[in-house]
N, C-alpha and C positions, 0 to 999 in steps of 0.2 A: 344801739344795739342791746344795752341791756333792758329800751321798752318790750323792744319786741320780745327778746328771751324771757319776762316779767311776763308778760300776757302768753306767751307760748305755754310756759309751766302753768298761770291761772287756766285757761282753756282745758289744758290736758285734766287737772284737777279738778275741772268744769263735766269733763268729757266720763272722765271716769271714773268718777265720782266719787270721795272722801263721805264714809258711811264706818260710824263704827260698828261692834260686832252685834250689838242691836238694833242696831236700825238693818243689821243685812241678815236679822234672820237668827240669828246667833243668841242664844240665852245666857246671857253670866249665870254664874252663883249666885249675884247680891240681886238677880231676878226671879232665877228658880226662887230661892229664901219666901222672898216678899212674897209670891205666888202660893209659897207650902202655910206661912203666917194666916194671910189673908182667911186664909182656903179653913183653916182650923179656926178663926177668930166667926166666922162663919157659919160652920157646923155647929161649935159648941155654943152658938146662941142659942141654938133650939133646943139643948138640955134641960129636960126640967122641964118644957112648956107640954102641958095638955090642950092647948086648946091655942087654934093661929085661926083669924081672920083671911079667906081667901077674897082677893078680888077679882075678877075678871074684868075688863079699863078697855079705855075704843083709843086707841093710838090718834086718834084723828083729831080729839080733840082734850087738849089741853086746857084749863080753867086758866092758868096763871097769864095765858096769851092770848087767849078768848076771852074776856073779860064780857060775856054776854049772858052770863047769870049768875046766882049762888054756886056755891063750891058744899054738893053735899059735903064731900068726907076732904074737908083744909087740910090734911094729913098728904093728901095721897094728892092732890091737884090735877088729878084726869078723871074723866067722864066714865061712871062706873057704869058696866053693864051686865052684873051679876056680883053674886055677894051669896057668901057658904062662910059656916064656921065647921072647921076641921079639926075634930079630937079622937080618929084612930091615931094612936101613935106608931104603928106601925109604917102609916103614910105619912108623917109628919118627918119620923127618921129620911124617911125616900128623901123628901124634900132637901133636907136639910145632905142628904150624902149627894144626890146628884148634883143638889147645885157647888159641893167643892169641888168632886168631880171635874164640876164644867174648871173653875177656875184654877185647880191644880195643873189638870192638860189646855188652860189657853197658851197660843201662841203670841199673843199679843193684835194679832190683827183684829183689828174695828171697822165699823164704821161709823158717821156719824149722824147719826137718821133717829136715832131714842123714840125707836115706838111701842112703846111697853104693850104688851099685853095682860099681864099676871103680876099679880101683886099681895103680898102677905104683910100681916100684922098680927103681932103678939105680943104680950106681956113677958117678961123679962127682968128680976131680980129690983122690984117695984117702979120699973120703966119700959115703955114702948119701943119697939125695934118696927122699923115701917123698911120690907125690902122689892122696889119695882124694879122690872128687870124687862129687858129690851133681846129677843133671843135674836133679835132679827141683825141689828146692831152688835151684838155678845157684852152689852154695859146693862150696869145694873147701878142705882144708887138704894145708901144707906142711911138709916136715918134711927140712931137709938143706942149705935154701935159705935162707941170710942176711936176715936184716931181710923176710922172709914167711912168716906164719902162715897164714891164709890167706886167699883172695881169691876171689872173683867171677867168676863165667863167665855165654852161654848158655846154652841147649841145646843148640846148633848143633853145637858137637861129636862129641853124643849115635854119630848115623848113623857117622859113621868108628871112634871107641870103638867100638860096636858090632858093625861089621865085620871090623875087625882082631881081636875078642875072639873071636864067632862063626866067625873064621878057623883060627881056635887052638886049636878047638872046647871052648870056654868058654861054658859056658851062662850065662844070665844071668836072676836071683832078679825074680820078679812085682813 
């Protein structure tokens, strides 16, 4: 009888689900604080930057997975289909602001594709920062920023990025 009760209890938990607030889509105060902190760090990383390298990248060819040739831009690891240098301070601010808003507004819903089409690289405080962003799955990688390797965003910054990249004459991979 105890076995049947135990199995019934286990089955009911399985069917009803046991989920934390975060798993049920309810944001915890800690998660909110974390998003705000990450967004501030990312946005502040653009402070005082006068030049940002823009890379339009092919999400279908990752040099790290396809050892088919030399990587022309080792820090990126992706096939670059367009490159430009952005020096317009207003556009740099727009990139930072839109990405910060995307980070603050994410609900944590992500996919696992990581098919990035946008990458940014710039110098800051003697170091180099590289951001590789996939708005499709809403994930981004960061190199050169202390304590941040990956972060989540919404796809809301994508139109801003697309307009700035297009204005710089860069193609967007399909």
